[in-house]
N, C-alpha and C positions, 0 to 999 in steps of 0.2 A: 504494500500500500504506500509506504513512504517513498519507495523507489519510483513508483508511477507518478506520485506527486512531484518529485524532483525532476523527472523527465518532462512532465507537462509544463512545469515552471521554466525549464531550460528552453523548450520549444517556443513558449510564449515570449521569452526574452529575445530569442533569435528573430522571430517574426516582427516584434516591436522595433528592434534595432535596424533590421533591413528596411522597414517601412519608414524610417525617419531620415531618409536622404532624398535630395532633389537636385535639379540642375539649375544653375543661375548663369545666364549669358548676358553680356553687356555688348551693345551694338554701337556703331559709329554714326547712326542716324535714328531719327524718331520712327516709331512704328515697327521696331524690331526687324529692320532690313539692313542690308549691307554687310560689311565685315563685322566679325564678332570674336569675343573671347569668352570661354565658358569654364566654370568650375562644375564638373560633373560629379554626381554622387556625393554632394557636400552635405554633411550632417546638419541637422537643425542647430542653430546657435553659433555655427562657425561662420566667419567672415570671409567672403570672396572679395578680393581687391585687385585692381588692375592699375599699374603705374603707367598709364598710357593716356595722354590727353585727347586722343581721338575717340576713345570708347566712352560709353556711359550716357549717351543721349536717349537710350531706351534699354530696358531690362526685360528679359524673357525668363519666366519661371516655368519649368516643365517637370513632369513626373514627380510632383511634390508628394512627399510621403504621408500626407494627411488629407482627409476630405475637407477640412476647414483649416486654412493656414493663413499666416501673415508674413509679408515680406517688407523689409525696410530698405530704403534707398538713402545713401549717405553722401554728404558733400566732402568727406575726408576718407582716406584709404584705410581707416581702422574701425569702421562701423560704430562710431561713437557720436557723430553729429548728424542726426537724422534730418534729411531734407523733405522726405515724404514717405508714406507707407501705403501698402495695398493689403486688403484682406479679401480672401477669395475662397470659394468652395469648389472651384474647378481645378483640375490637375495642371492646367496651363494658363498663364496670364502674361500679357505684355503691358508694361507701363512706360510712358514716355515723359521726358522733361516737357513741360507745357510750352507751346509755341509762344514766341515773343519774349522768351527768357534766354537771351543769347549771350549774356555777359559771363563767360567762363563758368557756366552753371550746370554742366553735366555732373552726373554722379560718379563717385570714385570707388564705391564699395557697396556690398549688399549682404544681407543675411536673411534667413527665414526661420520661422518657428511654427509649431502647432499653435493655432490661434488661442487656445485656452491657456497655454503656458507662456506665451510671448517672452522668449528669452531676451533679457536686456544686456547682461554682462558678457563681454567678449574679452578674453585675455589675448595678448599678442600671439601666443603659441597657437591660438585657434584661428589665425588669419591665414588664408591660402591664396596663392596666385593661381590664375586659370591654368587648366591642364589641356585645353583645346583652343586652337585658333582656327577660324573659318573665314573664307572669302570666296568670291566668284571672280573668275578670270577667263576670258575667251569662251564665255558661255558654259563654263564648267564650274561646279561647286567643289571646293577643296576643303578638307579638314586635316589639321595637323595635330597629332598627339605631341604635346610639348615635352621634349626630353628634360630631365632634371637639369636645372641650371641654365636653360636656353631660352627662357621666356623673354628676357630683355632683348636678346639678339634677334629673335623672331619678330617681336613687336616693332623693333626698329626697322626691319625690312618691310613690315606692313605699313608703318607710318610713311616710309619713303616711297611706297607704291611699287616695290620691287616684287611684283607678283610672279615674274619668271623664276626667280630664285626660290620663292616660297612654293611654287608649283613643283619644282624639282624635289624639294624637301618632302612635300606631301606625297608625291609619286614614289619616293624611295621607301615610304612606310607601308606601301600596299603589299 
């Protein structure tokens, strides 16, 4: 009896922990279009930040690990100064910087939480750089899984519009 309770508790813990991850993508234009960087499978309460001045005009939350969740959009890269937030019951949501707000006003980080628990505190160890970069070039969509330590190099190429080099990197990962 005790063994079956322990097994049941362990399975419940596994299901709960696997259900508490989602994807946060930051785009270089409003409406969740254009080039993007993503933190995939990011746990609730963890901060996704991008040190890239081109990204953050819109954020796409997908595969959220809760049927009712909250996402925060921050004006600094540490998820501490909230610019706006979104609460949703769908597994996917796009939120954009309002039009007419052009003065260096894009967002620089985001985190999410189950709406009922809205996690506020983030420690620096819980901040993650994106693990994916995406862009379209020559009518083809490319995704790059960012190798450890290469985020800044790859986003510098993205900022410079060097899609040829980025496409070579993406094709080498196939």
